[in-house]
C-alpha positions as CSV (number, residue, x, y, z in Angstrom):
1,M,11.7,4.1,16.4
2,N,9.5,3.7,13.3
3,R,11.6,2.8,10.2
4,K,10.3,2.9,6.7
5,Q,10.4,-0.3,4.9
6,Y,10.3,-0.2,1.1
7,I,9.0,-2.9,-1.3
8,R,8.1,-2.9,-5.0
9,L,4.4,-3.0,-5.9
10,N,4.8,-6.3,-7.7
11,E,6.2,-8.0,-4.6
12,L,3.1,-7.1,-2.5
13,P,0.3,-9.5,-2.2
14,I,-3.2,-8.5,-3.3
15,K,-5.2,-6.7,-0.6
16,A,-1.9,-5.5,1.1
17,V,-2.2,-1.9,2.5
18,F,0.8,0.4,1.8
19,N,1.8,4.0,1.8
20,Q,3.0,5.9,-1.2
21,N,3.3,9.7,-1.7
22,G,1.6,10.4,1.6
23,Y,-1.5,8.4,0.9
24,V,-2.7,5.0,2.1
25,W,-3.5,2.5,-0.7
26,K,-4.8,-1.1,-0.9
27,K,-3.5,-3.3,-3.7
28,K,-6.5,-4.5,-5.8
29,S,-4.7,-6.3,-8.7
30,K,-1.2,-6.7,-10.2
31,R,-0.8,-3.0,-10.9
32,T,-4.0,-1.3,-9.6
33,P,-4.2,0.1,-6.1
34,Q,-7.2,1.9,-4.6
35,L,-7.0,4.9,-2.3
36,V,-7.9,4.1,1.3
37,D,-7.0,7.4,3.0
38,P,-8.0,10.2,2.5
39,K,-11.5,8.7,2.9
40,E,-13.2,11.2,0.5
41,F,-11.2,9.6,-2.4
42,N,-11.5,6.0,-1.2
43,K,-13.3,4.9,-4.4
44,T,-10.5,6.1,-6.6
45,W,-7.9,3.7,-8.1
46,F,-4.9,4.2,-10.3
47,Y,-2.4,2.2,-12.4
48,F,1.1,2.0,-11.0
49,R,4.3,0.7,-12.5
50,A,5.0,-2.8,-11.2
51,T,8.4,-1.6,-10.0
52,E,6.9,1.4,-8.1
53,L,8.5,1.7,-4.6
54,C,5.9,1.5,-1.8
55,I,6.3,2.1,1.9
56,V,5.2,-0.7,4.2
57,G,5.2,-0.9,8.0
58,E,2.4,0.2,10.2
59,H,0.1,0.6,7.2
60,S,0.7,-2.9,5.9
61,R,-0.5,-6.4,6.6
62,L,3.2,-7.3,6.6
63,H,3.6,-5.3,9.8
64,E,4.1,-7.5,12.9
65,N,1.0,-6.2,14.7
66,Y,-1.4,-6.5,11.7
67,F,-3.2,-9.6,13.1
68,N,-3.4,-8.3,16.7
């Protein structure tokens, strides 16, 4: 069973990968994530609120299998 885990953007470390609004993102700075997937937009980045809720789990380095 795959449960969604939520975390606020400001709690994620830099370079963490997370999911938000159906897209996969990588945190580049305190409030700036870059799109990772879909690949055709992977150079695009946006400003998010620091309190923006993000989904972590299989898309995150916080996931238990990240280093395997």
